[in-house]
C-alpha positions in Angstrom: 157.1 128.7 87.4 155.2 128.9 90.5 152.2 130.1 88.8 152.4 127.4 86.0 152.5 124.8 88.8 149.6 126.1 90.0 147.9 126.7 87.0 148.7 122.5 86.2 147.5 122.0 89.6 144.2 123.8 89.2 143.6 121.6 86.1 144.5 118.2 87.6 142.3 119.1 90.2 139.5 120.0 87.7 139.7 116.9 85.5 139.7 115.0 88.6 136.5 116.3 89.4 135.0 115.5 86.0 136.2 112.0 85.9 134.7 111.4 89.5 131.4 113.1 87.8 128.6 111.3 89.8 130.7 109.8 92.3 131.2 111.8 95.2 133.3 109.6 98.0 135.9 111.3 100.6 138.5 108.7 100.3 139.4 109.2 103.7 136.3 107.7 105.2 137.6 104.1 105.2 134.5 103.0 107.2 132.5 103.3 103.5 135.7 101.3 101.8 134.0 98.7 99.6 130.6 99.9 100.0 130.0 100.5 96.2 131.0 97.2 95.3 128.4 95.8 97.8 125.7 98.4 96.8 126.3 97.1 93.0 126.0 93.5 94.1 123.0 94.0 95.5 121.5 95.7 93.1 122.2 93.4 90.5 121.0 90.7 92.5 117.5 92.3 93.1 117.2 93.1 89.7 117.3 96.9 90.2 117.7 98.9 87.2 118.8 102.4 88.7 119.3 103.8 91.8 121.1 106.4 93.6 122.9 106.9 97.0 123.6 109.3 99.4 125.5 109.9 102.5 126.0 113.0 105.2 128.0 112.7 108.1 129.0 115.9 110.5 126.6 118.4 107.7 128.9 117.3 104.5 128.1 114.7 101.8 130.9 112.1 102.3 129.0 109.7 99.2 126.9 110.1 96.4 126.2 107.9 93.7 124.2 106.6 91.0 124.0 103.0 90.1 122.6 101.7 86.8 120.2 102.8 84.7 117.4 105.4 85.1 115.7 104.1 81.4 117.1 100.5 80.8 115.8 100.4 77.2 117.4 103.9 76.3 120.7 102.7 78.5 120.4 106.3 80.1 122.3 106.3 83.2 121.4 107.4 86.5 123.0 111.0 87.5 122.7 113.6 90.4 119.7 115.2 89.1 117.6 112.1 87.9 114.4 112.3 89.0 112.6 109.5 91.3 109.2 109.4 93.0 109.9 109.3 96.6 106.5 108.2 97.6 105.5 108.7 101.2 108.8 110.0 101.9 106.6 113.4 100.9 105.2 112.9 104.1 107.9 114.5 106.0 107.4 117.7 104.0 103.9 117.8 104.7 104.8 117.5 108.4 107.4 120.0 107.9 105.0 122.6 106.4 102.5 122.3 109.5 105.3 122.8 111.7 106.5 125.7 109.8 102.6 127.1 110.2 102.8 126.6 113.8 106.2 128.4 114.3 104.2 131.4 112.5 101.5 131.5 114.8 98.9 130.3 112.4 97.9 126.9 113.6 98.1 124.9 116.8 98.5 121.3 116.5 96.2 120.5 119.1 93.3 122.9 118.4 90.3 120.7 116.8 90.8 120.7 112.5 87.3 121.8 112.0 88.1 125.3 113.7 90.4 125.9 110.6 88.7 124.0 108.1 84.7 124.2 108.4 83.8 121.7 105.9 85.5 119.0 107.7 83.7 115.8 108.6 84.7 112.1 109.2 81.9 109.3 109.5 82.3 109.7 113.4 80.6 113.0 115.0 83.0 112.8 117.7 86.4 112.4 115.9 84.7 115.4 113.5 84.4 117.9 116.6 87.8 116.6 118.4 90.3 115.5 115.7 93.0 117.8 115.2 96.2 118.6 113.4 98.4 116.3 115.2 96.1 113.3 114.8 96.3 113.6 111.4 100.0 113.7 111.1 100.5 110.3 113.4 97.7 108.3 111.9 95.3 108.2 114.9 91.6 109.3 113.7 90.5 105.8 114.1 89.9 105.7 110.3 91.9 103.0 108.1 93.7 103.8 105.0 90.8 103.1 102.3 93.6 103.5 99.6 91.2 101.5 97.2 89.6 104.7 97.3 92.0 106.8 94.8 92.8 103.5 93.4 89.1 102.9 91.8 87.8 106.3 91.7 89.2 109.8 90.8 88.5 113.5 91.9 90.0 116.7 93.1 91.9 117.3 96.8 88.8 119.0 97.7 86.4 116.3 96.4 88.2 113.5 98.2 88.3 115.5 101.3 84.4 115.6 101.2 84.2 112.0 100.6 86.0 111.2 103.8 82.9 111.9 105.7 81.5 108.5 104.2 84.2 106.3 105.1 83.6 104.2 108.1 86.1 104.0 110.8 87.0 100.7 112.4 88.7 101.7 115.6 87.9 104.2 118.2 89.4 107.9 117.7 93.0 108.0 119.0 92.7 104.1 120.2 95.8 102.9 117.7 97.7 103.5 114.9 96.3 103.2 111.6 98.4 104.4 108.5 96.6 106.9 106.5 97.5 108.5 103.4 94.0 110.5 103.2 94.7 112.2 106.7 98.1 113.3 104.8 96.1 114.7 101.9 93.4 116.8 104.3 96.8 117.9 106.4 98.0 119.3 103.2 94.6 121.0 102.3 95.2 122.7 105.7 98.5 123.8 104.9 97.0 125.1 101.2 93.8 127.0 102.7 95.8 128.9 106.0 98.4 129.9 103.8 96.4 131.3 100.8 98.4 129.0 98.4 98.3 125.5 97.7 100.1 122.5 99.5 102.5 122.3 96.4 103.0 126.5 96.2 103.9 126.4 100.0 106.5 123.6 100.0 107.9 125.0 96.8 108.4 128.5 98.5 109.1 127.6 102.3 111.3 124.5 101.6 112.4 123.7 98.0 113.5 127.5 97.2 115.6 128.2 100.6 117.4 124.8 100.2 117.9 124.9 96.6 115.8 121.9 95.6 115.6 123.0 92.1 114.9 119.9 90.4 112.1 118.9 92.7 108.4 119.0 91.7 105.1 117.6 93.0 103.6 115.2 89.9 104.9 112.7 87.7 103.4 114.3 84.8 105.6 117.0 85.5 108.6 115.0 85.8 108.2 113.1 82.5 108.7 116.8 80.9 112.4 117.1 82.6 115.3 116.0 80.9 116.5 113.7 83.4 113.9 111.5 84.9 113.8 107.8 86.0 111.6 105.2 84.4 109.3 103.3 86.7 110.0 99.5 86.7 108.8 96.3 88.7 111.6 93.3 89.0 109.4 90.7 90.5 110.0 87.9 87.9 114.0 89.0 88.1 114.1 91.2 85.3 112.8 94.8 84.7 109.7 95.3 83.7 108.1 98.8 82.5 105.4 100.0 84.3 103.0 102.9 83.8 103.7 106.2 85.9 100.9 106.6 88.6 99.7 110.1 89.2 98.3 110.8 92.5 98.2 114.3 92.3 94.8 114.6 94.4 96.2 113.0 97.2 99.5 114.5 96.7 100.7 115.7 100.5 100.9 112.0 101.0 103.0 111.0 98.5 103.4 112.6 95.1 106.9 114.6 95.5 109.7 113.5 93.0 113.1 114.5 93.7 116.9 113.5 93.1 119.7 112.6 95.3 121.3 116.2 95.0 118.3 117.7 96.7 117.7 115.2 98.7 121.1 115.8 100.4 119.9 119.1 101.0 116.8 118.4 102.6 118.4 115.9 104.8 121.4 118.4 105.9 118.6 120.7 107.0 117.5 118.3 109.6 121.0 117.4 110.7 121.9 121.3 111.0 118.9 121.4 113.4 116.4 123.3 111.2 119.0 125.7 109.6 119.8 126.7 106.0 122.9 128.7 106.5 122.2 131.4 109.1 118.6 131.2 108.3 116.4 129.1 110.7 114.4 127.7 108.5 111.9 125.9 110.7 112.6 125.8 114.4 114.3 123.3 116.3 111.1 122.9 118.8 109.5 122.0 115.8 111.7 118.9 114.4 112.0 117.6 117.9 108.0 116.9 117.9 108.3 115.8 114.7 111.0 113.0 115.7 109.0 112.4 119.2 107.2 109.1 119.4 103.6 109.7 119.0 102.0 106.4 118.4 102.8 102.7 118.9 102.4 100.6 115.9 100.7 97.0 117.0 100.0 95.6 113.4 102.8 93.1 113.1 102.6 93.5 109.3 103.1 97.0 109.0 106.0 97.0 111.7 108.1 94.8 109.6 107.2 96.7 106.3 108.2 100.3 108.3 111.0 98.4 110.2 110.0 100.3 113.2 107.0 100.3 116.2 106.5 103.9 116.9 105.4 106.9 114.7 106.2 110.3 115.1 104.9 113.2 112.9 106.2 112.2 109.7 108.3 110.1 110.3 109.1 106.9 111.8 110.8 106.1 114.9 113.0 103.5 116.4 116.4 102.2 118.0 118.8 101.0 115.5 121.1 99.0 117.2 121.5 101.5 120.5 120.9 104.6 118.4 118.1 106.6 118.0 116.6 106.6 114.2 114.1 108.6 112.6 113.4 107.8 108.8 110.3 107.4 106.6 110.1 104.9 103.3 108.4 105.8 100.2 106.7 103.2 97.7 104.7 103.8 94.8 104.1 101.9 91.4 108.1 101.1 89.9 109.8 103.5 92.7 111.1 102.8 96.2 112.7 105.6 98.3 114.3 105.8 101.9 114.9 108.9 103.8 116.7 108.1 106.9 118.5 110.1 109.8 120.6 109.1 113.1 120.3 112.6 114.7 122.5 112.1 117.6 125.3 111.0 115.6 124.7 113.7 112.7 124.6 111.1 110.1 121.9 110.7 107.1 121.4 108.4 104.6 118.9 108.6 101.2 118.6 105.6 98.8 116.2 106.1 95.8 115.3 103.6 93.5 113.4 102.6 90.3 111.9 99.7 91.2 109.8 98.0 94.2 111.5 96.3 96.7 113.8 96.4 100.1 117.1 97.2 98.6 116.8 100.8 100.1 116.6 99.4 103.3 119.3 97.0 102.9 121.7 100.0 101.6 121.0 102.0 104.2 121.3 99.7 107.3 125.1 98.5 105.6 126.0 101.9 105.7 125.0 102.6 109.3 127.0 99.4 110.2 130.0 100.6 108.4 129.7 104.3 109.8 129.2 103.2 113.6 131.5 100.6 113.5 128.8 97.6 114.0 129.4 93.9 113.4 128.1 93.4 110.1 125.1 91.6 109.6 123.2 89.9 106.7 120.6 92.4 106.0 120.3 91.1 102.2 119.1 87.9 103.4 116.8 89.3 106.1 114.7 91.5 103.7 114.9 88.9 101.1 112.8 86.7 103.5 110.5 89.8 104.4 109.9 90.5 100.6 108.9 86.9 99.9 106.2 87.0 103.2 105.0 90.6 101.8 104.5 89.5 98.1 102.4 86.4 99.3 100.4 88.6 101.4 99.3 91.2 98.7 98.9 87.9 96.4 96.3 86.3 98.8 94.6 89.8 99.7 92.4 89.6 97.2 91.2 86.0 97.3 87.7 84.9 98.3 88.1 84.0 102.1 85.4 81.4 101.4 85.4 77.8 99.7 83.2 78.0 96.7 79.7 75.9 96.9 79.8 73.4 94.6 77.2 73.0 92.0 75.8 76.5 92.0 74.5 79.1 89.7 73.6 82.9 89.1 70.4 83.5 90.6 69.5 85.4 87.1 71.0 85.7 83.7 74.0 87.6 83.6 72.5 90.4 81.4 70.4 91.1 84.4 73.3 92.1 86.5 74.4 94.8 84.2 74.0 98.5 85.4 75.5 101.4 86.9 76.3 101.4 90.8 77.3 104.1 93.0 78.6 104.6 96.3 78.9 108.3 97.9 82.9 107.9 98.6 84.0 105.3 96.0 82.0 106.9 93.0 80.5 104.8 90.3 81.0 101.3 89.1 79.9 100.2 85.8 78.9 96.0 84.8 78.6 95.6 81.5 78.8 92.3 79.5 76.4 89.5 78.2 75.4 86.3 79.2 79.1 84.8 78.6 80.3 87.1 81.0 80.6 90.6 83.1 83.0 93.3 83.3 83.5 95.6 86.1 84.4 99.2 84.9 85.5 101.5 88.2 85.8 105.6 87.6 89.4 105.2 87.7 89.5 103.2 84.9 90.6 100.2 86.5 88.4 97.2 84.6 88.0 93.3 86.2 86.3 90.6 84.2 84.3 88.7 86.6 84.2 85.2 87.0 81.4 83.2 88.8 82.3 82.1 92.2 79.2 80.8 93.5 75.7 82.0 93.9 75.5 86.0 93.2 79.1 86.0 93.9 81.8 86.6 91.3 85.4 87.2 91.3 87.9 89.7 89.5 91.4 90.1 88.6 92.9 93.6 88.0 95.9 94.6 86.5 97.0 97.1 89.4 99.6 95.9 91.6 98.0 97.5 94.7 94.1 95.5 94.1 95.1 92.5 92.2 91.7 90.8 92.9 88.4 91.8 93.9 85.4 89.7 95.1 81.8 91.2 94.2 78.6 89.9 95.4 75.3 91.3 94.1 72.1 91.5 96.3 68.7 90.7 95.2 65.6 93.1 96.2 62.1 91.6 97.6 61.2 92.0 93.8 63.8 89.6 92.6 65.9 92.3 91.0 69.4 93.7 91.8 69.6 96.3 94.1 73.2 96.7 94.5 76.8 95.2 94.7 79.2 94.7 98.0 83.0 94.7 97.7 85.3 94.1 100.2 87.7 97.1 99.8 88.9 98.0 103.2 90.1 95.1 105.9 88.1 95.6 109.5 85.0 97.5 108.0 81.7 96.3 106.5 81.9 95.5 102.5 81.6 98.8 100.5 78.2 99.1 99.4 77.7 100.4 95.7 73.7 101.2 95.1 72.3 100.2 91.7 71.3 103.3 89.6 67.8 103.3 87.8 68.8 103.6 83.9 66.9 105.0 81.2 
């Protein structure tokens, strides 16, 4: 009789687990009571197709749930294994890979990078000779982001590393913080060269495998071969619009990892457990402390607003959240947003991943912290709505001409005289084609821009790329009256990028 009762209890427990499916919540965790309803309300309000939320407290997963659809058109639900692009959350994996090489005795954070990579070059000779792995990880080389490099051109990781030497700095070496994906690409290249593997192979072998992150990968191409992946969407109009995946394999160490909530809970648990997986010390506690230490103050008000932090460590933003030490890193790439967030002293970690581009990850995370820390509730939803509107206006105006058009002007030459192939050593080629009716610029990445006359020899162009919606192209004539080059403002704070015209046969 007792055996029968035990068997029935076992069956009942099994059925309960099945019915919970992808909704693991410890009911005794009263602070999270009502959170699911709040999260669903926020998701719906922001038109987010799908998202997944995970919470760790005292080393245990206390909440893990999926919301909405990974694919709206096919009505496919988010599951614990649904893969989302996590964008720049990847940087913390690259920082840890560097830290592991330090633990191995194969790398020193403050030894000049050129000692490990003899072909490494920056535009400035002093920076070339003195830049260290630490400088790469905390964004202080003096070089601005130049994200337009991978938007307008293409190349291998090694090729992009070679092109960096042609990118002008806009600040002194180690003077200010400037977020830079290309420097994390270099850091990943360093990991590959010192380990004898690629960056991808090293992270898979030293991080993914020991943690059991079986679903995670390094390319959206690979994700789309999986049985369970999220489709990216843009929701700026209040409706989910499918967008293409953006492949950033070449700059992968800065942002190409794709993962799921189940795997990312294991990643956060590693940090909360001071670098241990079971009895194995995967990375030293000293390395984790270094990653969390404040290294650079973020003085750019706009960036500080987006990052919700004014200090950067190594692969992590470091800040104070209502009196508690907070380390976190967000990730945003076409159609995806992610936030991995940890309160190290409280042994609490939160991960939110979604298949749309907005601030919902921050709203959800801060609401969870307020609940778990028993803090007075704040209206984070309204706060981030206002911030999002401000950021969207900034993006919309970023490509607009900074000058008013002069009336009644015309191009110096017939439009066909502006056609040709133009080259820059870092940005590659741009082809200008057309007739006397219109001109079109074709960039190496495949992006195009139809050019409209603005004034004199300056033209405006619009593109389909969210991160570069508009460009301004100015043609320059040589002494003989023919077009010599064109220039485009592609990075704030530096001279316009000049593409020299090639002679065509």
